[in-house]
GUFI-613398 format. One record per residue (C-alpha): x, y, z; residue in three letters. Coordinates in Angstrom, 2 decimals. Layout:
<rs>
+---------+---------+---------+-----+
!       u !       v !       w ! res !
+---------+---------+---------+-----+
!       X !       Y !       Z ! Ala !
...
+---------+---------+---------+-----+
</rs>
This chain:
<rs>
+---------+---------+---------+-----+
!       u !       v !       w ! res !
+---------+---------+---------+-----+
!   -5.56 !   17.23 !  -10.01 ! Unk !
!   -5.76 !   20.26 !   -7.74 ! Unk !
!   -5.97 !   22.54 !  -10.79 ! Unk !
!   -9.19 !   20.87 !  -11.97 ! Unk !
!  -10.61 !   20.76 !   -8.47 ! Unk !
!   -9.99 !   24.47 !   -8.02 ! Unk !
!  -11.43 !   25.21 !  -11.46 ! Unk !
!  -14.61 !   23.33 !  -10.53 ! Unk !
!  -14.87 !   25.20 !   -7.23 ! Unk !
!  -14.44 !   28.50 !   -9.09 ! Unk !
!  -17.13 !   27.46 !  -11.59 ! Unk !
!  -19.68 !   27.00 !   -8.81 ! Unk !
!  -22.61 !   29.28 !   -9.74 ! Unk !
!  -22.96 !   30.92 !   -6.33 ! Unk !
!  -20.60 !   32.87 !   -4.12 ! Unk !
!  -18.73 !   30.90 !   -1.46 ! Unk !
!  -18.09 !   33.58 !    1.16 ! Unk !
!  -15.18 !   33.03 !    3.49 ! Unk !
!  -13.91 !   29.98 !    1.63 ! Unk !
!  -10.25 !   29.84 !    0.60 ! Unk !
!  -10.66 !   27.95 !   -2.67 ! Unk !
!   -6.94 !   27.20 !   -2.93 ! Unk !
!   -6.85 !   25.53 !    0.50 ! Unk !
!  -10.12 !   23.70 !   -0.13 ! Unk !
!   -8.85 !   22.41 !   -3.48 ! Unk !
!   -5.60 !   21.26 !   -1.84 ! Unk !
!   -7.52 !   19.42 !    0.89 ! Unk !
!   -9.82 !   17.72 !   -1.62 ! Unk !
!   -6.81 !   16.70 !   -3.72 ! Unk !
!   -5.00 !   15.38 !   -0.64 ! Unk !
!   -8.02 !   13.26 !    0.29 ! Unk !
!   -8.21 !   11.64 !   -3.14 ! Unk !
!   -4.43 !   11.16 !   -3.34 ! Unk !
!   -4.42 !    9.49 !    0.06 ! Unk !
!   -7.34 !    7.25 !   -0.96 ! Unk !
!   -5.47 !    6.13 !   -4.07 ! Unk !
!   -2.23 !    5.54 !   -2.16 ! Unk !
!   -3.98 !    3.50 !    0.53 ! Unk !
!   -5.78 !    1.40 !   -2.09 ! Unk !
!   -2.48 !    0.73 !   -3.86 ! Unk !
!   -0.80 !   -0.14 !   -0.55 ! Unk !
!   -3.53 !   -2.64 !    0.30 ! Unk !
!   -3.10 !   -4.20 !   -3.13 ! Unk !
!    0.68 !   -4.35 !   -2.70 ! Unk !
!    0.22 !   -5.98 !    0.72 ! Unk !
!   -1.99 !   -8.61 !   -0.92 ! Unk !
!    0.83 !   -9.29 !   -3.38 ! Unk !
!    3.36 !   -9.96 !   -0.62 ! Unk !
!    4.28 !  -13.55 !    0.24 ! Unk !
!    3.32 !  -12.78 !    3.84 ! Unk !
!   -0.09 !  -11.27 !    2.96 ! Unk !
!   -1.82 !  -13.18 !    5.76 ! Unk !
!    0.39 !  -11.40 !    8.29 ! Unk !
!   -0.63 !   -8.04 !    6.80 ! Unk !
!   -4.38 !   -8.49 !    7.29 ! Unk !
!   -4.67 !   -5.61 !    9.77 ! Unk !
!   -2.61 !   -3.35 !    7.51 ! Unk !
!   -4.77 !   -4.21 !    4.49 ! Unk !
!   -8.00 !   -3.61 !    6.41 ! Unk !
!   -6.67 !   -0.30 !    7.78 ! Unk !
!   -5.56 !    0.75 !    4.28 ! Unk !
!   -8.97 !    0.03 !    2.82 ! Unk !
!  -10.83 !    1.77 !    5.63 ! Unk !
!   -8.64 !    4.83 !    5.23 ! Unk !
!   -9.07 !    4.80 !    1.45 ! Unk !
!  -12.87 !    4.68 !    1.74 ! Unk !
!  -13.03 !    7.40 !    4.38 ! Unk !
!  -10.63 !    9.69 !    2.46 ! Unk !
!  -12.57 !    9.22 !   -0.79 ! Unk !
!  -15.87 !    9.97 !    0.95 ! Unk !
!  -14.34 !   13.04 !    2.61 ! Unk !
!  -13.05 !   14.34 !   -0.73 ! Unk !
!  -16.50 !   13.91 !   -2.25 ! Unk !
!  -18.25 !   15.65 !    0.63 ! Unk !
!  -15.79 !   18.56 !    0.56 ! Unk !
!  -16.48 !   18.91 !   -3.17 ! Unk !
!  -20.20 !   19.48 !   -2.61 ! Unk !
!  -21.07 !   23.12 !   -2.01 ! Unk !
!  -24.87 !   23.06 !   -2.34 ! Unk !
!  -26.55 !   22.65 !    1.05 ! Unk !
!  -23.21 !   22.85 !    2.88 ! Unk !
!  -23.47 !   21.57 !    6.45 ! Unk !
!  -20.54 !   22.56 !    8.69 ! Unk !
!  -21.39 !   19.92 !   11.31 ! Unk !
!  -21.16 !   17.11 !    8.76 ! Unk !
!  -17.97 !   18.59 !    7.33 ! Unk !
!  -16.33 !   18.73 !   10.77 ! Unk !
!  -17.42 !   15.16 !   11.49 ! Unk !
!  -16.07 !   13.68 !    8.25 ! Unk !
!  -12.83 !   15.65 !    8.59 ! Unk !
!  -12.38 !   14.26 !   12.11 ! Unk !
!  -13.07 !   10.72 !   10.86 ! Unk !
!  -10.62 !   11.24 !    8.01 ! Unk !
!   -7.92 !   12.46 !   10.39 ! Unk !
!   -8.49 !    9.47 !   12.69 ! Unk !
!   -8.38 !    6.98 !    9.80 ! Unk !
!   -5.21 !    8.56 !    8.42 ! Unk !
!   -3.54 !    8.50 !   11.84 ! Unk !
!   -4.42 !    4.81 !   12.30 ! Unk !
!   -3.26 !    3.91 !    8.80 ! Unk !
!    0.01 !    5.81 !    9.13 ! Unk !
!    0.67 !    4.09 !   12.45 ! Unk !
!   -0.06 !    0.64 !   11.06 ! Unk !
!    1.97 !    1.15 !    7.90 ! Unk !
!    4.92 !    2.53 !    9.86 ! Unk !
!    5.19 !   -0.85 !   11.58 ! Unk !
!    5.92 !   -2.44 !    8.18 ! Unk !
!    7.79 !    0.43 !    6.52 ! Unk !
!   11.20 !   -1.13 !    7.12 ! Unk !
!   10.24 !   -4.25 !    5.15 ! Unk !
!    7.81 !   -2.83 !    2.60 ! Unk !
!    8.47 !    0.35 !    0.62 ! Unk !
!    4.77 !    0.66 !   -0.23 ! Unk !
!    3.94 !    0.88 !    3.49 ! Unk !
!    6.51 !    3.66 !    3.93 ! Unk !
!    4.95 !    5.61 !    1.06 ! Unk !
!    1.45 !    5.03 !    2.42 ! Unk !
!    2.40 !    6.19 !    5.92 ! Unk !
!    3.85 !    9.35 !    4.42 ! Unk !
!    0.70 !   10.02 !    2.38 ! Unk !
!   -1.50 !    9.50 !    5.44 ! Unk !
!    0.52 !   12.00 !    7.44 ! Unk !
!   -0.06 !   14.60 !    4.68 ! Unk !
!   -3.81 !   14.18 !    4.44 ! Unk !
+---------+---------+---------+-----+
</rs>
């Protein structure tokens, strides 16, 4: 995915001074990968026999997925770039990922999908 993201950033019709397109593309890709992983983890939690006991994990997964997806979208937009908004969404994304990783780590010993999700959240 990062290849296409970088290609789109390079195709932007105006110059993006001071922007490392490789790093930006990696960050955007990480956001979308984390969003997908968290969505899949929430779904796997719902499939567990003890799904009711995983309510907080599911909610945290879905919150993280939504915030990561929104962050990836915002980072992809170059027209009218606002550094204050970018900093704010990146901080929210980091907080959501930290919370999700922490919650999933509590279940990682019993659920492989939670271990994978915690790992993805630490990379985002």
